[in-house]
C-alpha positions as CSV (number, residue, x, y, z in Angstrom):
1,M,178.0,108.1,102.7
2,S,175.3,109.0,105.3
3,A,175.9,108.7,109.0
4,R,175.4,105.2,110.5
5,I,171.8,104.5,111.3
6,R,171.0,104.1,115.0
7,W,168.5,101.3,115.1
8,G,165.8,101.0,117.8
9,E,165.1,97.4,118.9
10,Q,168.0,95.0,118.6
11,A,167.1,92.1,118.2
12,G,186.7,71.6,106.1
13,A,189.2,73.8,104.1
14,G,188.1,75.2,100.7
15,A,185.8,77.9,99.4
16,A,182.6,76.3,100.6
17,A,183.9,75.6,104.1
18,R,185.2,79.1,104.4
19,L,181.9,80.5,103.4
20,V,180.1,78.3,106.0
21,S,182.6,79.4,108.7
22,W,182.0,83.1,107.7
23,L,178.2,82.7,107.9
24,R,178.5,81.2,111.3
25,S,180.6,84.1,112.5
26,L,177.9,86.5,111.3
27,I,175.2,84.5,113.2
28,E,177.3,84.4,116.4
29,A,177.6,88.2,116.2
30,R,173.9,88.6,116.4
31,P,172.2,89.1,119.8
32,P,169.6,86.4,120.6
33,T,166.1,87.3,119.7
34,L,164.2,84.9,122.0
35,R,164.2,87.0,125.1
36,D,161.7,86.5,128.0
37,S,159.8,89.6,127.2
38,L,159.6,92.6,124.9
39,P,159.9,96.2,126.0
40,P,156.6,98.2,125.7
41,L,155.7,99.2,122.2
42,P,157.0,102.8,121.6
43,A,154.3,105.4,121.6
44,V,155.1,106.5,118.0
45,L,154.2,102.9,116.9
46,R,150.9,102.7,118.7
47,R,148.8,104.5,116.0
48,G,146.7,102.9,113.3
49,V,144.6,99.8,112.7
50,T,147.5,97.3,112.5
51,A,149.0,98.6,115.8
52,T,145.6,98.2,117.5
53,Q,145.4,94.6,116.2
54,Y,149.0,93.9,117.4
55,L,148.4,95.3,120.8
56,A,145.2,93.3,121.3
57,A,147.1,90.1,120.2
58,E,150.0,90.9,122.5
59,R,147.7,91.5,125.5
60,S,146.1,88.1,124.9
61,R,149.5,86.4,124.4
62,D,148.4,85.3,120.9
63,H,151.9,85.2,119.5
64,A,150.9,84.0,116.0
65,A,148.4,86.9,115.6
66,A,150.8,89.4,117.1
67,A,153.5,88.2,114.7
68,V,151.3,88.6,111.6
69,A,150.2,92.1,112.7
70,A,153.8,93.1,113.4
71,A,155.0,91.8,110.0
72,A,152.3,93.7,108.2
73,A,153.2,96.9,110.1
74,A,156.9,96.3,109.2
75,D,155.9,96.0,105.5
76,D,153.8,99.2,105.7
77,A,156.7,101.1,107.4
78,L,159.1,99.8,104.8
79,A,156.9,101.0,101.9
80,A,156.8,104.4,103.6
81,R,160.6,104.3,103.9
82,A,160.3,104.7,107.7
83,W,163.4,102.6,108.4
84,W,163.5,102.7,112.2
85,Q,159.8,101.8,112.5
86,A,160.1,99.0,109.9
87,D,163.0,97.6,111.8
88,A,161.3,97.8,115.2
89,W,158.2,96.1,113.9
90,G,160.4,93.5,112.1
91,H,162.1,92.5,115.4
92,R,158.7,92.2,117.1
93,A,157.5,90.0,114.3
94,L,160.6,87.8,114.6
95,W,160.2,87.5,118.4
96,H,156.6,86.5,118.2
97,F,157.1,84.0,115.3
98,E,159.8,82.4,117.4
99,R,157.6,82.3,120.5
100,A,154.8,80.7,118.4
101,E,157.3,78.2,117.0
102,M,156.5,79.2,113.5
103,T,160.0,78.5,112.2
104,L,159.6,79.2,108.5
105,D,157.8,82.5,109.3
106,A,160.6,83.4,111.7
107,T,163.2,82.7,109.0
108,R,161.3,85.0,106.6
109,A,161.1,87.7,109.3
110,A,164.9,87.5,109.8
111,R,165.4,87.9,106.1
112,R,163.0,90.8,106.0
113,I,165.0,92.6,108.7
114,G,168.0,92.2,106.4
115,E,166.0,93.7,103.5
116,I,164.9,96.6,105.7
117,R,168.5,97.4,106.6
118,V,169.8,97.2,103.1
119,A,167.0,99.5,101.9
120,A,168.0,101.9,104.7
121,G,171.6,101.9,103.4
122,D,173.1,99.7,106.1
123,P,174.1,96.5,104.4
124,R,176.8,95.8,107.0
125,S,174.3,95.2,109.8
126,A,171.9,93.4,107.5
127,R,174.4,90.5,107.0
128,R,173.8,88.9,110.4
129,Y,170.0,88.6,109.7
130,Y,170.5,87.1,106.2
131,A,173.0,84.7,107.7
132,E,170.6,83.6,110.4
133,A,167.9,83.2,107.8
134,I,170.2,81.0,105.7
135,S,171.1,78.8,108.7
136,E,167.5,78.4,109.8
137,A,166.2,77.7,106.3
138,R,168.8,75.0,105.9
139,D,167.9,73.4,109.2
140,I,164.3,73.0,108.1
141,G,165.0,72.2,104.5
142,A,163.4,75.3,103.0
143,E,165.5,75.6,100.0
144,H,163.6,78.4,98.3
145,E,163.7,80.5,101.5
146,E,167.4,79.7,101.9
147,G,168.0,80.9,98.3
148,L,166.2,84.2,98.9
149,A,168.3,84.8,102.0
150,A,171.5,83.9,100.2
151,M,170.6,86.3,97.3
152,G,169.8,89.1,99.8
153,L,173.2,88.5,101.5
154,G,174.9,88.5,98.1
155,R,173.3,91.9,97.3
156,A,174.5,93.2,100.7
157,E,178.1,92.0,100.0
158,L,178.1,93.6,96.6
159,E,177.0,96.9,98.1
160,L,179.9,96.6,100.5
161,G,182.3,96.1,97.6
162,N,182.8,92.3,98.1
163,A,182.1,91.3,94.5
164,T,183.5,87.8,94.7
165,T,181.5,86.8,97.8
166,G,178.4,88.5,96.4
167,R,178.6,86.5,93.2
168,R,179.4,83.3,95.0
169,L,176.2,83.7,97.1
170,A,174.2,84.5,94.0
171,Q,175.4,81.1,92.5
172,I,174.4,79.4,95.7
173,A,171.0,81.0,95.5
174,L,170.6,80.0,91.9
175,D,171.4,76.4,92.7
176,L,168.9,76.4,95.5
177,F,166.2,78.0,93.4
178,E,166.7,75.4,90.6
179,R,166.5,72.5,93.1
180,A,163.4,74.0,94.7
181,G,161.6,74.8,91.5
182,A,161.4,78.5,92.4
183,P,159.5,81.0,90.3
184,A,161.3,82.1,87.1
185,G,161.6,85.7,88.5
186,D,163.8,84.5,91.4
187,V,166.0,82.4,89.1
188,A,166.4,85.4,86.8
189,A,167.3,87.7,89.7
190,A,169.9,85.3,91.0
191,R,171.4,85.0,87.5
192,E,171.5,88.8,87.1
193,L,173.2,89.2,90.5
194,R,175.8,86.5,89.7
195,G,176.5,88.0,86.3
196,E,176.5,86.1,83.1
197,E,179.7,85.0,81.2
198,K,179.5,86.5,77.7
199,E,180.5,84.4,74.8
200,V,183.2,85.9,72.4
201,G,182.7,85.6,68.7
């Protein structure tokens, strides 16, 4: 296994009750993202059209525009497998979405940070972001988004060797997708993650 990644910007009894309690413990372990201000954008991130758009929006305190630009930069960095840069942009997107009170977008941004960290080979630190996305999506009734976050957390758990928890989360995602009328691809992905029982005979 590779060395642990050093990230830049930090941003009742029964199975169901235990799962909820566990998710809460992950959320509580996460440092709050809604700080009073952000540190200056690192020089290495200041190049390119998207960075220019972000800096202009940040200067004018247009949190919505800054969040959109930061999210696009995170996606570009993720596609380039530039993990630290993707993570740093992802945290900026999350911070600005929260400031703009764009709750659904903030929920997606938290899930995206989880995806970045799993892609970078750090599923353990990804869990808190997926857990926060699940909690926020539940609060606003966004079942499809909650399902996507549950599925992401399930994948992270499987990568960590926690097969039972991973499959349980996949079933939760599947239930949410079916209730929300999610695209067939999401439903199929949840079923694949959960694993299908094979009939004998």
